[in-house]
C-alpha positions as CSV (number, residue, x, y, z in Angstrom):
1,M,-5.8,2.5,-18.0
2,H,-8.4,1.1,-15.7
3,I,-7.5,0.9,-12.0
4,H,-9.5,-1.2,-9.5
5,F,-9.3,-0.5,-5.8
6,V,-10.0,-2.9,-2.9
7,I,-10.9,-0.6,0.0
8,H,-11.3,-2.1,3.5
9,E,-12.6,0.9,5.5
10,S,-14.1,4.3,4.8
11,F,-11.3,6.0,6.7
12,E,-8.5,4.5,4.6
13,G,-9.3,5.4,1.0
14,P,-7.2,5.9,-2.2
15,G,-6.1,9.4,-1.3
16,A,-3.6,10.7,-3.8
17,F,-4.1,7.7,-6.1
18,E,-7.3,9.4,-7.2
19,T,-5.5,12.6,-8.0
20,W,-3.1,10.6,-10.2
21,I,-6.0,8.9,-12.0
22,R,-7.8,12.2,-12.6
23,N,-4.7,13.9,-13.9
24,R,-4.0,11.1,-16.4
25,D,-7.6,10.7,-17.5
26,Y,-7.7,7.1,-16.4
27,T,-10.7,5.3,-15.1
28,A,-11.3,3.6,-11.7
29,S,-13.7,1.2,-10.0
30,Y,-14.0,0.1,-6.4
31,S,-14.7,-2.8,-4.1
32,R,-15.6,-1.1,-0.9
33,V,-15.7,-4.3,1.1
34,H,-16.7,-2.4,4.3
35,T,-20.0,-1.7,2.6
36,H,-20.2,-5.3,1.3
37,E,-19.4,-4.4,-2.3
38,P,-18.1,-7.6,-4.1
39,L,-14.7,-8.2,-5.4
40,P,-14.6,-8.5,-9.2
41,Q,-15.3,-11.9,-10.6
42,S,-13.3,-11.2,-13.8
43,V,-10.0,-9.3,-14.1
44,E,-10.3,-8.8,-17.8
45,G,-11.1,-5.1,-17.6
46,I,-8.5,-4.4,-14.9
47,D,-5.1,-3.0,-15.8
48,L,-3.8,-2.1,-12.3
49,L,-5.2,-3.7,-9.1
50,V,-4.5,-1.6,-5.9
51,V,-5.3,-3.3,-2.6
52,L,-5.3,-0.7,0.2
53,G,-4.7,-0.8,3.9
54,G,-6.9,-1.3,6.9
55,P,-6.9,-2.1,10.6
56,Q,-7.2,-5.8,9.9
57,S,-4.3,-8.3,9.8
58,A,-3.6,-10.5,6.8
59,S,-4.6,-13.4,9.2
60,T,-7.9,-11.8,10.3
61,T,-10.8,-14.3,9.9
62,K,-14.3,-13.6,8.6
63,E,-15.5,-14.5,12.1
64,E,-13.4,-11.6,13.5
65,C,-14.3,-9.2,10.7
66,P,-17.3,-10.4,8.6
67,H,-16.7,-7.9,5.7
68,F,-13.0,-8.9,5.3
69,D,-12.3,-12.1,3.3
70,A,-8.5,-12.5,3.2
71,G,-8.7,-15.7,1.1
72,A,-10.9,-14.1,-1.6
73,E,-8.5,-11.1,-1.8
74,R,-5.5,-13.4,-2.1
75,A,-7.3,-15.3,-4.9
76,L,-8.0,-12.0,-6.7
77,I,-4.4,-11.0,-6.4
78,V,-3.2,-14.3,-7.8
79,K,-5.7,-14.0,-10.7
80,C,-4.4,-10.6,-11.6
81,I,-0.8,-11.6,-11.4
82,S,-1.5,-14.7,-13.5
83,A,-3.2,-12.5,-16.1
84,K,-0.1,-10.2,-16.2
85,K,-1.9,-7.3,-14.7
86,A,0.0,-4.7,-12.6
87,V,-0.6,-5.2,-8.9
88,L,0.2,-2.8,-6.0
89,G,-0.5,-3.7,-2.4
90,V,-0.4,-0.9,0.3
91,C,0.2,-1.7,4.0
92,L,-2.4,-4.5,4.6
93,G,-2.5,-4.9,0.9
94,S,1.2,-5.5,0.7
95,Q,0.9,-8.2,3.4
96,L,-2.0,-9.9,1.5
97,L,0.1,-9.7,-1.7
98,G,3.0,-11.5,0.0
99,E,0.7,-14.1,1.4
100,A,-0.9,-14.6,-2.0
101,L,2.6,-15.5,-3.3
102,G,3.3,-17.8,-0.4
103,A,5.1,-15.5,2.0
104,K,3.5,-15.1,5.4
105,H,3.3,-11.6,6.9
106,E,5.3,-10.8,10.0
107,R,5.3,-8.4,12.9
108,S,7.3,-5.2,12.2
109,P,10.1,-4.6,14.7
110,Q,8.5,-1.2,15.6
111,K,5.0,0.3,15.3
112,E,5.1,3.2,12.9
113,I,2.5,6.0,12.7
114,G,3.4,9.3,11.1
115,T,5.9,10.7,8.6
116,F,9.3,9.1,8.7
117,P,12.0,8.6,6.1
118,I,12.5,5.5,4.0
119,T,15.9,4.7,2.5
120,L,16.6,2.9,-0.8
121,T,18.6,-0.3,-0.7
122,A,21.2,-1.1,-3.4
123,E,18.6,-3.0,-5.3
124,G,16.2,0.0,-5.0
125,K,18.8,2.3,-6.4
126,A,19.4,-0.1,-9.3
127,S,15.7,-0.2,-10.2
128,D,14.6,2.1,-13.1
129,K,11.2,2.5,-11.5
130,F,12.8,4.1,-8.4
131,A,15.6,6.1,-10.1
132,H,13.7,9.3,-9.4
133,F,13.6,8.6,-5.6
134,P,16.1,10.4,-3.4
135,H,18.3,8.3,-1.2
136,S,16.0,9.1,1.7
137,L,12.4,10.3,1.4
138,D,9.8,11.2,4.1
139,V,6.7,9.1,3.6
140,G,3.6,8.2,5.6
141,H,3.3,5.1,7.9
142,W,0.5,3.5,9.9
143,H,1.3,-0.1,10.7
144,D,2.3,-2.9,13.1
145,D,3.0,-5.6,10.6
146,M,5.1,-6.0,7.4
147,P,4.9,-8.2,4.3
148,G,6.6,-11.5,4.0
149,L,9.4,-12.2,1.5
150,T,9.3,-14.8,-1.3
151,K,12.6,-16.3,-2.5
152,D,12.6,-13.9,-5.5
153,A,11.4,-10.8,-3.7
154,K,13.7,-7.7,-3.6
155,V,13.6,-5.2,-0.7
156,L,13.9,-1.8,-2.4
157,A,13.5,0.4,0.6
158,Y,13.5,0.3,4.4
159,S,13.0,2.6,7.4
160,E,14.7,2.7,10.8
161,A,11.6,1.1,12.3
162,C,10.8,-1.5,9.6
163,P,13.2,-3.4,7.2
164,R,10.6,-4.0,4.5
165,Q,9.0,-0.8,3.2
166,I,9.0,-1.4,-0.5
167,I,9.1,-4.9,-2.0
168,E,9.4,-5.9,-5.6
169,Y,7.7,-9.3,-6.1
170,G,7.9,-9.0,-9.9
171,N,8.3,-6.5,-12.7
172,L,4.6,-5.5,-12.4
173,V,4.0,-6.5,-8.7
174,Y,5.0,-4.3,-5.8
175,G,4.2,-4.1,-2.1
176,F,4.4,-0.7,-0.3
177,Q,4.3,-1.1,3.5
178,C,4.5,2.7,3.6
179,H,1.6,5.1,2.6
180,M,2.8,7.4,-0.1
181,E,-0.9,8.0,-1.0
182,F,-1.6,9.8,2.3
183,T,-3.2,13.3,2.1
184,K,-4.3,15.7,4.8
185,D,-7.9,14.6,4.3
186,V,-7.0,10.9,4.7
187,I,-4.9,11.7,7.8
188,E,-7.9,13.5,9.4
189,L,-10.1,10.5,8.8
190,L,-7.5,8.2,10.3
191,I,-7.0,10.5,13.4
192,A,-10.8,10.6,14.0
193,H,-11.0,6.8,13.8
194,S,-7.8,6.1,15.8
195,E,-8.1,8.2,19.0
196,D,-7.7,5.2,21.3
197,E,-4.8,3.7,19.3
198,L,-3.0,7.0,19.3
199,A,-3.5,7.5,23.0
200,E,-2.3,4.0,23.8
201,S,0.7,4.4,21.6
202,S,1.7,7.8,22.9
203,G,5.4,7.9,23.7
204,F,6.4,5.2,21.2
205,R,9.5,6.3,19.3
206,F,7.9,6.1,15.9
207,V,4.4,7.2,16.7
208,Q,3.6,10.9,16.1
209,R,0.9,12.9,17.9
210,P,-2.2,14.1,16.1
211,D,-0.7,17.6,15.8
212,E,2.5,16.2,14.2
213,L,0.4,14.1,11.8
214,R,-1.6,17.2,10.7
215,A,1.7,19.1,10.2
216,G,3.1,16.4,7.8
217,H,4.0,17.4,4.2
218,Y,2.4,15.0,1.8
219,G,2.9,16.7,-1.5
220,T,6.4,15.5,-2.2
221,M,5.7,11.8,-1.4
222,N,2.5,12.0,-3.6
223,E,4.5,13.4,-6.6
224,T,7.2,10.7,-6.1
225,L,4.5,8.1,-6.0
226,F,2.9,9.4,-9.3
227,V,6.2,9.1,-11.1
228,F,6.6,5.5,-9.9
229,L,3.0,4.8,-11.1
230,D,3.7,6.3,-14.5
231,K,6.7,4.0,-14.8
232,L,4.6,1.0,-13.7
233,V,2.0,1.9,-16.4
234,T,4.8,2.1,-19.0
235,A,6.1,-1.3,-18.0
236,Y,2.6,-2.8,-18.1
237,Q,1.8,-1.3,-21.5
238,S,5.1,-2.4,-23.0
239,Q,4.2,-6.1,-22.6
240,K,1.2,-5.7,-24.9
């Protein structure tokens, strides 16, 4: 398996995804767009495309952020889906995924920063890829927006603050508004970059303080993510 990551900022990297890749002896490549690394021209060598999060919006223009080309990323997502690759969008990536399929992103009812539970919907409980999830699971969050829904999309999990946490757009195509890849190292980078945001959001119901963020337990969410990824790989390989 070869996984390609689109990384928007140095402080929001793959985190636990890389642990999963190492443990399975998979390979990885990267488009670090914040350092102007290009997106892949061909998707032939990609098995799983993972588009990560970032402070941008899915509607951010190149004039607003010169290293972020939402249109090019949407085109890459469509190319991978058309080639029957597995695709996973995380946070901003989930919003770009929805938009690539024609569903505009929307503002989440509440801002979420921290570790808060998500709950499976009936469709989530019925999905084999999420059978290992408990009814409720504490996962990471850092967002204002949420992905749009296509007519065939299934909402598999929600949180109290956001009704669209995990979206199934197809058998191999998923959007995670939540951050199950968070690790303590990633959290430290986010805290260091986000001092102003955290100060301005202090007192919001679903925004945790830096000390609360550092105290989060990320191992269980990581292991739960790994099992989902294994199931996604099995589904991808079974089509060959």
